[in-house]
Legacy VTK file of the C-alpha trace (Angstrom):
# vtk DataFile Version 3.0
C-alpha trace
ASCII
DATASET POLYDATA
POINTS 85 float
-77.878 -31.132 4.086
-74.160 -31.421 3.170
-71.546 -32.018 5.793
-68.764 -29.425 6.174
-66.281 -31.958 4.809
-68.318 -32.494 1.659
-68.646 -28.745 1.166
-64.902 -28.379 1.587
-64.203 -31.246 -0.836
-66.627 -29.809 -3.394
-65.056 -26.374 -3.058
-61.603 -27.871 -3.417
-62.598 -29.709 -6.582
-64.257 -26.663 -8.088
-61.267 -24.450 -7.337
-58.557 -26.930 -8.263
-56.437 -26.420 -11.380
-57.302 -28.422 -14.478
-56.055 -31.993 -14.168
-55.760 -31.908 -10.387
-58.275 -34.723 -9.953
-56.124 -36.996 -12.105
-53.098 -36.233 -9.962
-54.961 -37.172 -6.801
-55.044 -40.787 -7.981
-51.296 -41.144 -7.614
-49.275 -40.955 -4.456
-45.932 -39.193 -4.401
-44.203 -42.577 -4.301
-46.084 -43.785 -7.373
-45.058 -40.689 -9.314
-41.474 -41.143 -8.129
-41.553 -44.740 -9.397
-42.856 -43.486 -12.742
-40.004 -40.984 -12.876
-37.503 -43.767 -12.172
-38.982 -45.828 -15.015
-38.847 -42.790 -17.318
-35.187 -42.244 -16.463
-34.372 -45.919 -17.037
-35.951 -45.699 -20.472
-34.815 -42.224 -21.580
-31.628 -41.734 -19.548
-32.725 -38.402 -18.034
-35.360 -36.852 -15.762
-36.337 -33.921 -17.996
-39.947 -34.939 -18.482
-41.840 -32.521 -20.715
-45.248 -31.462 -19.481
-46.138 -30.899 -23.142
-45.506 -34.503 -24.226
-48.929 -36.148 -24.528
-47.553 -39.513 -23.352
-45.985 -38.113 -20.185
-48.011 -34.956 -19.579
-49.117 -35.700 -16.008
-45.659 -36.959 -15.009
-44.106 -33.840 -16.541
-46.478 -31.640 -14.558
-45.602 -33.570 -11.384
-41.865 -33.065 -12.032
-42.483 -29.339 -12.587
-44.336 -29.114 -9.255
-41.443 -30.864 -7.480
-39.032 -28.303 -8.931
-41.265 -25.431 -7.834
-41.526 -26.936 -4.340
-37.745 -27.247 -4.226
-37.239 -23.622 -5.280
-39.696 -22.480 -2.590
-37.915 -24.686 -0.029
-41.114 -26.679 0.488
-39.782 -30.089 -0.528
-39.117 -32.340 2.444
-35.542 -33.488 2.983
-36.611 -37.118 2.483
-38.214 -36.411 -0.872
-35.285 -34.241 -1.928
-32.932 -37.069 -1.059
-35.005 -39.527 -3.104
-35.038 -37.219 -6.125
-31.303 -36.553 -5.829
-30.639 -40.293 -5.680
-31.826 -40.726 -9.273
-30.181 -37.604 -10.660
LINES 1 86
85 0 1 2 3 4 5 6 7 8 9 10 11 12 13 14 15 16 17 18 19 20 21 22 23 24 25 26 27 28 29 30 31 32 33 34 35 36 37 38 39 40 41 42 43 44 45 46 47 48 49 50 51 52 53 54 55 56 57 58 59 60 61 62 63 64 65 66 67 68 69 70 71 72 73 74 75 76 77 78 79 80 81 82 83 84
């Protein structure tokens, strides 16, 4: 018999958007560090979600922008993102 937590996790995985499991491996701070490295290399933070090399980072950046527009980005995270431009 499955525990309620396992059922919930299984349901979450089955209903998650494609690529979500990959994103779960990285914390917000790790993605932020990757964005900082991208900016240091490229000189900007416009990461394309269609670039095969940076696809998951680009998707993460897009989600941060959506969260910002919906006013769901914490002030601390907003401050960190603003600090790099």
